[in-house]
N, C-alpha and C positions, 0 to 999 in steps of 0.2 A: 453770658448773653450774646455769644457770637456763634456763627456768623449772623450779621444783622444788616438790615437796610434802614438807614436813617432818612426820614422823609420830612422835608421842610414844607409845612402846610402853607405858610405865608407866601413862599415862592410859587407854589402851585396855584394859589389864588391870584397872584400877580400875573402869571402866564395866561390864565384863563381870562382875566379882565383885559389884558393886552389884546388878545385875539378876538374876544367878544366885541370890544370897542372898535377895533380895526375893521372887523367884518360888518358891524352895524353901519359904518359909514358907506358901505356899498350895498346896503339893503339885505344883508345876509345874517341869518341866525345860525348859531353853531350847535352841533351835537358834540358834547365831550364824551369821548370813548373811554369807558372805564375798565375795559377788559384786561389791560396790561397790569393793573393793580387789583384785579379781582373785585372791583366795586366795593372796596373797603368804605363803609359809610362815612367815616370822618373825611376821607378824601373827596367823596362825592359831594358832601355838604359844602366844602370850600369851593368846588367848581361851580356849584349852583350860586353861591355867594359872589363868585367872580363873573357871573353873567351867562353861564351855559343854560339855555332854555330847554335843552333836551340832554338826557344822559343815555348813551347808546352802549350796549354790551352784547356780546355774541352768545352769552350763556344765561339761560333762565335761572340757574343756581345763583348767579350774581345779582340778577334783577330782584330775586326774592329778598336779598339782604337789604335792599333799599326801598322796599314796598311802602314804608311809612314816610319817606322823604317826598315832599311835594315838588315834583318835577315831572315833565313829560318823559316817559321811558320808552326806549326803542330797542327791539331785538334786531341786532345787526345781521347775524347769520340767518339765512333763510330757514324757516322752521322745519323741525322734524314733525311728521304727521303724528307720531306717538306722543308729542308734547302739545298738541293743539289746545287742550284745556288749560294747561299751565301758561301757554303763550298769551291767551286771552286774559287770564287772571292777573299776570304780572307785567305784561307789556301793553302800553297804550297803542303802539305802532309795531308793525313788523315788516321787514323787507322780504318780498316774495317774487317767485318766478315760476311757480307750479300751480295750475288751476285746481288740481285735486286737493292740494294742501289748503288753498284758499277756501275751498268748499267746507273742509273740516273746521277751519277757523270760524267760518260763518255759523256752522252748526253749534260750535262751542259757545260762540257769542250769544246766539239766540237763547240757549239754555240758561245763560247767566243774565239775560236781560240787557246785554251790552251791544254796542256797535264797535267792532274792531277796525282800526284804521290800517290801511295797507299802502305800502310804498312799493310800486312795481320797479324791479331792477331790470335795466336794459344792458345787454352785453355789447359794448362798442369796441371789442377787439382784444380785451385782456384775457378772455376765455376762462373766466371763473364763472360766477353765477350771473344769470340774466337772460332775459328774453331776446332772441335775435331780432334786430330791427324790423325785418320783413314780416315777422310774426306778431308784432305788437298790436296792430289793429284788430286782428282776429281775437287775440288774447283778451284785450279790453272789452270787446263786444260780448264775450262770454262771461268775463269777471263781473261786469255790472249787473248781471242777472242774479248774482249770488246774494242772498239775504244774510244780514248779520255783519256784513263788512262794508267798508266805504273806501274807495280808492281816493287817497288824498295826496299822492305824490308819485314822482318818478325819480329814479336815482341810477347812478352808475358806480362801479368799482373799477379803478384803474391802478396799475403799478404793483398791487399786492401779489399777483400771481405771474402774469405775463410780462410785467415790467413796462407796460405801455404808459407813456407819459401823457397826462391830460394836457390838452391844448385848445385853442379856439375852435378847431375843426370838430374834434370828437365831442367836446362839451356843447358846442353849437348845435351838433346833431341831436344831442339829448334835449336841449331846449326846444328845438323844432318838433321833435316827436311829442314831447309833453304838451306843447301848446296846440298841436294838431289834434291830439286825443281829447284835450280839454274842450275844444270847440266842437268836435264831432259828437262827443258823448255827454256834453254839458257837465263835465267834471268840476267839482269845487276843489281846485288844487291848492294845497297849503305848502307843498314842498317840491322843489326841483333841486335835488341834491347832487352837487357837482364833484363828489368824490371826497377824498381824505386829505391827509397832510401833504400829499404830492401835488395837490391843487393850490397850495398856499402860495407858491411862487407867482402864479397868475394873479392872485389877489394882491400881492405886494407890488406887482408891476402894473396893476390896473388893467389887466387883460382878460378878466373873467367875462365870458359872454353875458350880455344882458338877459335876464330871466333866471339865472342861477341865484337861488335865494337861501341855500343851505349848504354847509360844509361839515364834514365829520372829522374832527381833529382828535388824534390820539398822540402820535409821536411828537407832533409840534408842541403840544401842551406839556408833555412830561419830560421831553429832552431838548426842547427849544430849537428844533430844526425842521426845515421842509424836507420831504422825502423823494422829490423828483430827482434832485441832484445832490442831496445830502448836505446842503449848506446850512450853517447856523444862522439864526435870524436875530438881528440886532434888536435888543429890547426884551428878549426872552432869556430866562434862566436855563442853564444846561445842567445845573448841579442840584436839582431838587431831590434826587435819589442818590445816596452814597452807600455803597456796599463796604462793610468792614468785616475782616476775618482775622483770626488769631494765629500766630506762628506757633506750631507745636514741635517743630524740629528745625535746627539750623546747623548745617555741617558743610565742610568742604569735601566734595566728592568729584569723581570724573564726570565729564559732560556726556559721555557715551557709555551705555550699559556694557557690561563685560559678559561675553558668551554669545551663543547663536541666537539670533533675533527671530522670534515667531510672532504670533498675533497678540495684541493687547487684549484687555478685558472687553473691548467693544468690537472685536473681530477684525481690527485693522493692523497692518504691519507698520509699526512706527519708523520714522526716519530721524536720525540724530546727527547734528552737526558737531564735529569735534572742536570744542573751544578750550580744551585743556581742563585743568582743575577749576571748579566752579563753586562759589558760595551759594549753596542751595537751601532754600527755606521751604518747608511744607506747611500749608495752611489747612485748618480743620474745616474744609468744605470741598465738594467735588461736583462732578457732573450731575449728581442727583439734585444739587442745589442751584447750580449756575451753568452757564455756557462759557467755558474759558476763552473761547474765541471772541466773545463780546465784552471782555473786561478791559478797561483802560486804567492802568495804575496811576494814581494821583502823583506818586513819586515817579518822575519820568525816567529815572535810572533803573527802575525795576523792569525786567522782562519776564513774561510768562513762558515757562518751559513746556508745561502740559498738565493734564489732570486725569485722575482715575475717578471712580465713583464717589469717593469720600475725601480725596486729597487733591490740592492744587499745588504744583511745584513752581517756585519762582527762582530766578537768577538774580541774586543781590550783589554780584561781584563788583559792579560799577557804582554802587550806592555810596554816597557821601555819609549818609546816616549810618550809625553803627546799630543795626537791628539786633535784637536778642529774642530768645524764646519767651513767649508771653506777650510780645509786642503786637500791635494791631496794624494791619495794612489796609489802606483805603483804595477803593476803585470807583470810577464812573462806569456806566454800563451802556452798551448799545441796546437797542430795543429788545432783541431776542434774549439777551442775558438778563435784562430787567424783568421780562415776562417770566423766565424760568425762576428767578430769585423770588419774585412776588408770589408765584404759584407754590413754591416749596414750603411745606409746613415746618421744615427744619431751619428756615431762615426767619429770624425774628424781625418784626416790623415795628419801628420806633418812630414816634412823631417828635419833631424838634421845632 
């Protein structure tokens, strides 16, 4: 049953409750972002139990899995036009920045006898999705004419692409835009969403601009840290997800390959530091399963040498423990490695 990710449901519930309670004190409701764990229903349920009022995911395929769970469901990634019918069927809300797509969502909603709720995304400099601020007024004036949809909020994405850190200025601009559009077009706004886990530091410091009433937490919930500066948050668990893999070979070998060095299996020319003879372990998992750059060995004396598609190579030279073939090695994971492991069908998912 290796490789496997062991998932502590109680700790995930704890993290969700911690952030939901903390946010509530500032008048904020949280969206628990389920994409990193592919919206496994058992995990979604404990996040709902922990106080998440919305579950947000970037994939319709994931939202389908949780269609029977009673919680508000949000499509995070702006919709593909080709998926308009499915978006309306499986998401109560979607984040949008294209008028033509919103028109298709409206048409799909009317066919189903529904009203689809739309959150308009504003680009405040991170240069991923969003309406440019100077275009928001015209956009809203056109969007409110579309039948079958209702504009219920405004949001922003920061940090994910351009690395722009949320602060009082850019989030204050979002609030200003949202309130101006609310007044001008008599919008019934439910959501002013001030970003993701990179906005958590502002919440912790009491610096979120008044008017922000929603945050979308992913990494903070599953790894226990804010993502503006990468700091762990006291009171949150960091070890909800633990990756375990089995040693299939353990031998002493040179640390530098012998022969002329060309490209590896991924088209890169590798570099090797000569550390002499090394105690090298091979694990039965590779880049098809995980991102080796995002693995953190629980045994701090282990270092990761590299990985191919199916194998990960470790340096055990400095380990106090006497590992042997068949032993299991444990890792914590950065967000990207967790995403890869949870997406891979070859990595088992075990609840503990």
